[in-house]
TIRO-2110 file (N, C-alpha, C; in Angstrom, 1 decimal):
// TIRO-2110
-11.4, -7.0, 6.8, N, 1, A
-10.7, -6.9, 5.6, CA, 1, A
-10.3, -5.6, 5.1, C, 1, A
-9.2, -5.8, 4.7, N, 2, A
-7.8, -4.5, 4.4, CA, 2, A
-8.4, -4.5, 2.8, C, 2, A
-8.5, -2.9, 2.5, N, 3, A
-8.6, -2.9, 1.1, CA, 3, A
-7.5, -1.6, 0.7, C, 3, A
-6.7, -2.4, -0.3, N, 4, A
-5.7, -1.1, -0.5, CA, 4, A
-6.1, -1.0, -2.1, C, 4, A
-6.2, 0.6, -2.5, N, 5, A
-6.2, 1.0, -3.8, CA, 5, A
-5.3, 1.7, -3.9, C, 5, A
-4.7, 1.6, -5.1, N, 6, A
-3.4, 2.5, -5.5, CA, 6, A
-4.2, 2.9, -6.9, C, 6, A
-3.8, 3.9, -7.1, N, 7, A
-4.0, 4.7, -8.6, CA, 7, A
-3.1, 5.5, -9.7, C, 7, A
-3.7, 5.4, -10.6, N, 8, A
-2.6, 5.6, -11.4, CA, 8, A
-3.1, 6.2, -12.4, C, 8, A
-2.1, 7.3, -13.4, N, 9, A
-2.6, 8.2, -14.2, CA, 9, A
-1.8, 8.0, -15.5, C, 9, A
-2.1, 7.6, -16.3, N, 10, A
-0.9, 7.3, -18.2, CA, 10, A
0.1, 6.7, -17.4, C, 10, A
-0.3, 5.3, -16.6, N, 11, A
0.9, 4.6, -16.4, CA, 11, A
1.7, 5.0, -15.2, C, 11, A
1.3, 6.1, -14.6, N, 12, A
2.5, 6.5, -13.5, CA, 12, A
1.7, 6.3, -12.2, C, 12, A
1.9, 6.0, -10.8, N, 13, A
1.4, 5.7, -9.6, CA, 13, A
1.0, 7.4, -9.4, C, 13, A
-0.2, 7.7, -8.7, N, 14, A
-0.7, 9.0, -8.1, CA, 14, A
-1.0, 8.8, -6.9, C, 14, A
-0.9, 7.6, -6.6, N, 15, A
-1.1, 7.6, -4.8, CA, 15, A
-1.8, 6.1, -4.4, C, 15, A
-2.1, 5.9, -3.2, N, 16, A
-2.4, 4.9, -2.5, CA, 16, A
-3.1, 5.0, -1.3, C, 16, A
-4.1, 4.3, -1.1, N, 17, A
-5.4, 4.4, 0.1, CA, 17, A
-5.1, 2.7, 0.8, C, 17, A
-4.9, 2.5, 2.0, N, 18, A
-4.9, 1.7, 2.3, CA, 18, A
-6.0, 1.6, 3.6, C, 18, A
-6.9, 0.7, 3.8, N, 19, A
-8.0, 1.0, 4.8, CA, 19, A
-8.0, -0.4, 5.7, C, 19, A
-9.0, -0.6, 7.0, N, 20, A
-9.2, -1.9, 7.5, CA, 20, A
-8.2, -2.4, 7.8, C, 20, A
-8.8, -3.9, 8.3, N, 21, A
-8.0, -4.7, 9.5, CA, 21, A
-8.3, -6.0, 8.8, C, 21, A
-7.3, -6.7, 8.6, N, 22, A
-7.9, -8.1, 7.8, CA, 22, A
-8.8, -9.4, 8.5, C, 22, A
-8.7, -9.3, 9.9, N, 23, A
-9.6, -10.0, 10.6, CA, 23, A
-8.7, -11.5, 10.3, C, 23, A
-8.1, -12.0, 10.2, N, 24, A
-7.3, -13.1, 10.0, CA, 24, A
-7.3, -13.8, 11.5, C, 24, A
-6.7, -13.0, 12.8, N, 25, A
-6.6, -13.5, 13.8, CA, 25, A
-7.1, -12.4, 14.5, C, 25, A
-6.4, -12.7, 15.8, N, 26, A
-7.0, -11.5, 16.8, CA, 26, A
-6.3, -10.4, 16.9, C, 26, A
-6.9, -9.2, 17.3, N, 27, A
-5.6, -7.9, 17.0, CA, 27, A
-4.5, -8.1, 17.7, C, 27, A
-3.2, -8.2, 17.3, N, 28, A
-2.0, -8.0, 17.9, CA, 28, A
-1.6, -9.3, 17.1, C, 28, A
-2.2, -10.5, 16.9, N, 29, A
-1.7, -11.5, 16.2, CA, 29, A
-2.1, -12.0, 14.7, C, 29, A
-2.6, -10.9, 14.0, N, 30, A
-3.3, -11.3, 13.0, CA, 30, A
-1.6, -10.8, 12.3, C, 30, A
-1.4, -12.2, 11.2, N, 31, A
0.0, -11.8, 10.5, CA, 31, A
-0.2, -11.2, 9.2, C, 31, A
-1.7, -11.6, 8.6, N, 32, A
-2.1, -10.6, 6.9, CA, 32, A
-2.0, -9.3, 7.3, C, 32, A
-2.7, -8.8, 8.5, N, 33, A
-3.0, -7.6, 8.8, CA, 33, A
-1.0, -7.1, 9.0, C, 33, A
-0.6, -7.8, 9.7, N, 34, A
1.0, -7.2, 9.5, CA, 34, A
1.7, -7.1, 8.6, C, 34, A
1.8, -8.2, 7.9, N, 35, A
2.2, -8.2, 6.5, CA, 35, A
1.7, -7.4, 5.2, C, 35, A
0.5, -6.7, 5.4, N, 36, A
0.3, -5.9, 4.7, CA, 36, A
0.7, -4.4, 4.6, C, 36, A
0.4, -4.2, 6.2, N, 37, A
0.5, -3.0, 7.3, CA, 37, A
2.7, -2.5, 6.8, C, 37, A
3.5, -3.7, 6.8, N, 38, A
4.7, -4.1, 6.8, CA, 38, A
4.7, -3.1, 5.2, C, 38, A
4.3, -3.9, 4.6, N, 39, A
4.6, -3.6, 2.7, CA, 39, A
4.5, -2.0, 2.6, C, 39, A
3.2, -1.5, 3.1, N, 40, A
2.7, -0.4, 2.8, CA, 40, A
3.6, 0.8, 3.2, C, 40, A
3.8, 0.5, 4.9, N, 41, A
4.6, 1.6, 5.6, CA, 41, A
5.9, 1.4, 4.9, C, 41, A
6.6, 0.0, 4.7, N, 42, A
8.1, 0.0, 4.6, CA, 42, A
7.7, 0.7, 3.2, C, 42, A
7.2, 0.8, 2.0, N, 43, A
7.0, 1.7, 1.0, CA, 43, A
7.2, 3.0, 1.1, C, 43, A
6.3, 3.5, 1.8, N, 44, A
6.0, 5.0, 2.2, CA, 44, A
7.4, 5.4, 2.6, C, 44, A
8.2, 4.7, 3.8, N, 45, A
9.3, 5.2, 4.5, CA, 45, A
10.7, 5.0, 3.6, C, 45, A
10.4, 4.1, 2.6, N, 46, A
11.6, 3.9, 1.2, CA, 46, A
11.6, 5.0, 0.3, C, 46, A
10.2, 5.3, 0.3, N, 47, A
10.1, 6.5, -1.2, CA, 47, A
10.3, 7.9, 0.0, C, 47, A
10.2, 8.2, 1.3, N, 48, A
10.9, 9.1, 1.9, CA, 48, A
12.2, 9.4, 1.9, C, 48, A
12.8, 8.4, 2.5, N, 49, A
13.9, 8.3, 3.1, CA, 49, A
15.1, 8.0, 1.8, C, 49, A
14.9, 7.4, 1.2, N, 50, A
15.9, 7.0, -0.4, CA, 50, A
15.7, 7.9, -1.2, C, 50, A
14.3, 7.9, -1.9, N, 51, A
14.1, 8.8, -3.0, CA, 51, A
13.3, 10.2, -2.5, C, 51, A
13.1, 10.7, -1.2, N, 52, A
12.9, 11.5, -1.2, CA, 52, A
11.8, 11.9, -1.9, C, 52, A
10.8, 11.4, -2.1, N, 53, A
9.4, 11.5, -2.9, CA, 53, A
8.6, 12.7, -2.1, C, 53, A
8.5, 13.7, -3.3, N, 54, A
7.4, 14.6, -2.1, CA, 54, A
5.7, 13.9, -2.3, C, 54, A
5.4, 13.9, -1.3, N, 55, A
4.0, 13.1, -1.1, CA, 55, A
3.3, 13.9, 0.3, C, 55, A
1.9, 13.6, 0.3, N, 56, A
1.2, 14.1, 1.3, CA, 56, A
0.7, 12.7, 1.9, C, 56, A
0.7, 12.6, 3.2, N, 57, A
0.6, 11.4, 3.5, CA, 57, A
-0.4, 11.5, 5.2, C, 57, A
-1.7, 11.1, 5.0, N, 58, A
-2.4, 10.9, 5.8, CA, 58, A
-2.7, 9.5, 6.8, C, 58, A
-2.6, 9.7, 8.0, N, 59, A
-2.4, 8.1, 8.9, CA, 59, A
-3.0, 8.2, 10.1, C, 59, A
-4.1, 7.7, 10.2, N, 60, A
-5.2, 7.4, 10.8, CA, 60, A
-5.0, 6.3, 12.3, C, 60, A
-5.1, 6.2, 13.2, N, 61, A
-5.0, 5.2, 14.0, CA, 61, A
-6.1, 4.1, 13.7, C, 61, A
-7.5, 4.6, 13.1, N, 62, A
-8.1, 3.4, 12.4, CA, 62, A
-7.6, 2.5, 11.9, C, 62, A
-6.3, 2.3, 11.3, N, 63, A
-6.0, 1.7, 10.2, CA, 63, A
-6.2, 2.2, 8.5, C, 63, A
-6.5, 3.5, 9.0, N, 64, A
-6.8, 4.4, 7.6, CA, 64, A
-5.3, 5.1, 7.0, C, 64, A
-4.9, 5.1, 5.6, N, 65, A
-3.6, 5.3, 5.4, CA, 65, A
-3.9, 5.8, 4.3, C, 65, A
-3.4, 7.2, 3.7, N, 66, A
-3.7, 7.4, 2.1, CA, 66, A
-2.8, 8.5, 2.0, C, 66, A
-2.3, 8.3, 0.8, N, 67, A
-0.7, 8.9, 0.3, CA, 67, A
-1.4, 9.5, -1.0, C, 67, A
-0.7, 10.5, -1.3, N, 68, A
-0.9, 11.5, -2.6, CA, 68, A
0.7, 12.1, -2.8, C, 68, A
0.9, 11.3, -4.1, N, 69, A
2.4, 12.0, -4.7, CA, 69, A
2.2, 13.3, -5.4, C, 69, A
3.0, 13.8, -4.8, N, 70, A
3.0, 15.7, -5.4, CA, 70, A
3.9, 15.8, -6.6, C, 70, A
4.2, 14.6, -7.3, N, 71, A
5.3, 14.7, -8.3, CA, 71, A
5.3, 13.5, -9.4, C, 71, A
5.1, 13.7, -10.5, N, 72, A
5.5, 12.1, -11.3, CA, 72, A
6.5, 11.2, -10.7, C, 72, A
6.6, 10.3, -10.6, N, 73, A
7.2, 9.3, -9.9, CA, 73, A
8.2, 8.8, -10.8, C, 73, A
9.5, 8.7, -10.7, N, 74, A
10.8, 8.1, -11.7, CA, 74, A
10.6, 7.0, -11.7, C, 74, A
11.4, 5.9, -12.0, N, 75, A
11.9, 4.8, -12.3, CA, 75, A
12.2, 4.0, -11.1, C, 75, A
12.5, 4.4, -9.8, N, 76, A
13.2, 4.2, -9.0, CA, 76, A
11.9, 4.1, -8.0, C, 76, A
11.1, 5.1, -8.2, N, 77, A
10.0, 5.1, -7.1, CA, 77, A
9.0, 4.5, -7.9, C, 77, A
8.8, 4.6, -9.0, N, 78, A
7.8, 2.7, -9.9, CA, 78, A
8.3, 1.5, -9.0, C, 78, A
9.7, 1.4, -9.1, N, 79, A
9.8, 0.1, -8.6, CA, 79, A
9.7, 0.0, -7.2, C, 79, A
9.7, 0.9, -6.5, N, 80, A
9.5, 0.4, -4.9, CA, 80, A
7.7, 0.5, -5.0, C, 80, A
7.1, 0.8, -5.4, N, 81, A
5.8, 0.4, -5.7, CA, 81, A
5.4, -0.8, -6.4, C, 81, A
6.4, -0.7, -7.3, N, 82, A
5.5, -2.2, -7.9, CA, 82, A
5.8, -3.5, -7.1, C, 82, A
7.5, -3.3, -6.2, N, 83, A
7.9, -4.3, -4.9, CA, 83, A
6.1, -4.5, -4.1, C, 83, A
6.0, -3.3, -3.8, N, 84, A
5.1, -3.3, -2.7, CA, 84, A
3.5, -3.7, -3.5, C, 84, A
3.4, -3.9, -4.4, N, 85, A
2.3, -4.3, -5.2, CA, 85, A
2.4, -6.1, -5.5, C, 85, A
3.7, -6.4, -5.9, N, 86, A
4.2, -7.8, -5.8, CA, 86, A
4.0, -8.9, -4.1, C, 86, A
4.1, -7.8, -3.4, N, 87, A
4.1, -8.2, -2.0, CA, 87, A
2.7, -8.6, -1.6, C, 87, A
2.0, -7.5, -1.8, N, 88, A
0.5, -7.4, -1.5, CA, 88, A
-0.3, -8.4, -2.2, C, 88, A
0.3, -8.7, -3.7, N, 89, A
-0.3, -9.8, -4.7, CA, 89, A
-0.2, -11.1, -4.0, C, 89, A
1.1, -11.3, -3.5, N, 90, A
1.3, -12.6, -2.7, CA, 90, A
1.0, -12.9, -1.3, C, 90, A
0.0, -11.6, -0.8, N, 91, A
-0.4, -12.0, 0.4, CA, 91, A
-1.8, -12.4, 0.2, C, 91, A
-2.3, -12.0, -0.9, N, 92, A
-3.6, -12.2, -0.8, CA, 92, A
-3.8, -13.7, -1.7, C, 92, A
-2.8, -13.8, -2.6, N, 93, A
-3.1, -15.3, -3.3, CA, 93, A
-2.7, -16.5, -2.0, C, 93, A
-2.3, -16.2, -0.9, N, 94, A
-1.4, -17.0, -0.3, CA, 94, A
-2.9, -16.9, 0.7, C, 94, A
-3.4, -15.9, 1.3, N, 95, A
-5.0, -16.1, 2.2, CA, 95, A
-5.9, -16.0, 1.5, C, 95, A
-5.9, -15.1, 0.6, N, 96, A
-7.4, -15.0, 0.0, CA, 96, A
-8.0, -13.7, -0.1, C, 96, A
-9.1, -13.7, -0.8, N, 97, A
-9.8, -12.5, -1.0, CA, 97, A
-10.6, -12.3, 0.1, C, 97, A
-10.7, -12.8, 1.0, N, 98, A
-11.3, -12.5, 2.2, CA, 98, A
-10.7, -11.7, 3.4, C, 98, A
-9.6, -11.6, 3.3, N, 99, A
-8.7, -10.6, 4.2, CA, 99, A
-8.0, -9.3, 3.5, C, 99, A
-7.5, -9.8, 2.4, N, 100, A
-7.2, -8.7, 1.6, CA, 100, A
-8.0, -8.4, -0.2, C, 100, A
-8.8, -7.1, -0.1, N, 101, A
-8.7, -7.0, -1.5, CA, 101, A
-7.8, -5.6, -2.1, C, 101, A
-7.4, -5.9, -3.3, N, 102, A
-6.5, -5.2, -3.9, CA, 102, A
-7.2, -4.4, -4.9, C, 102, A
-6.8, -3.5, -5.3, N, 103, A
-7.3, -2.6, -6.5, CA, 103, A
-6.1, -1.7, -7.3, C, 103, A
-5.9, -1.6, -8.5, N, 104, A
-5.2, -0.6, -9.3, CA, 104, A
-6.4, 0.2, -10.1, C, 104, A
-6.5, 1.1, -9.8, N, 105, A
-7.7, 2.1, -10.8, CA, 105, A
-6.8, 3.2, -11.4, C, 105, A
-7.0, 3.5, -12.7, N, 106, A
-6.7, 4.3, -13.6, CA, 106, A
-7.7, 5.2, -13.4, C, 106, A
-6.9, 6.6, -13.3, N, 107, A
-7.7, 7.9, -12.8, CA, 107, A
-7.3, 8.8, -13.6, C, 107, A
END
């Protein structure tokens, strides 16, 4: 199962953590894992390349990814994360909680 936790402080995103594998299908053929990975990684890449967001990213081959934002996010950056959350919510709705757990945590 993939676990995604997005943290917020006073309404602004402060970071995210993504860990695990969906287990929907065999490794290399898992469309749930691919969809979640694409949504999360594309969002981080967009934050870096388009908005130049200051962040610390820790990524491990085991499927663990952790991002800490080093600044308060502006409206453009918030929209990118809102879009990622929308996509993850749709994946969870389509494939169920057995493959993806998603949390937004106020810190």
